[in-house]
N, C-alpha and C positions, 0 to 999 in steps of 0.2 A: 352364331357369329355376329348377331346384331346387324348393324349397318356396315360392317367391314366387308370388303370384297374377299378377303382370305382370313384364315385363322391368324396369320401374321400381320394383319392390318391391310395396308395398301399394296403389299407385295407378299407372295407366298413365303412361309417359313418352313422349317424342317417337318413340322407336323402336316402341313399342306402337302408337301412333296411325298411324305411317307404314305399318306392316305391315297393320294393320286396314283402312286405306283401300285398299290394293292388293287385299286379299282381298275387301273389300266391293264393289269394282268388278266382280268376276266372280261376285258372289252369284247364286244360282239358275241357275248353268251347270253343265255336267258337270264342269268343272275345279274349281269350288267344292266340289261333293259329293265328288270324288276326294280333295281336300286334307283335308276333314273326316274322311273314312273311312280314309285311308291314312297319316295323320300323327297326332301326339299333340296337335294344337292345339285340338281340339274344346272342352275345358274352358275354355281361354283365350279362345276365340272367344265363347262364351256369357257369360263374365265381361265381355268388352269390350262386347258388345251391351247388357248390363245397365247398364254404367257410362256408355257413350257415348250410348246411346239409338238410336232408329230414325233412319233417314236423314231429313234435313231438305230433301231435294230438292224443288224447286218445279217443278211441271209446268205448262207453258204450255198453257192450254186451246185455244189457236188452232192448236197443232201437232198433227198426226195421231198 
């Protein structure tokens, strides 16, 4: 990404959002922590979390 904050430059583009979605799907797993620790994406990840925000997942209270 060079000196860009995101693949899209100063703001995320669809490639940023797609990669973020895949990584977010495994958040809080061993794989997630391995990726953060053994690649250079940690700064990008936290910029994406700040830009995109927390998950908007709706939990059905009827489901266990």
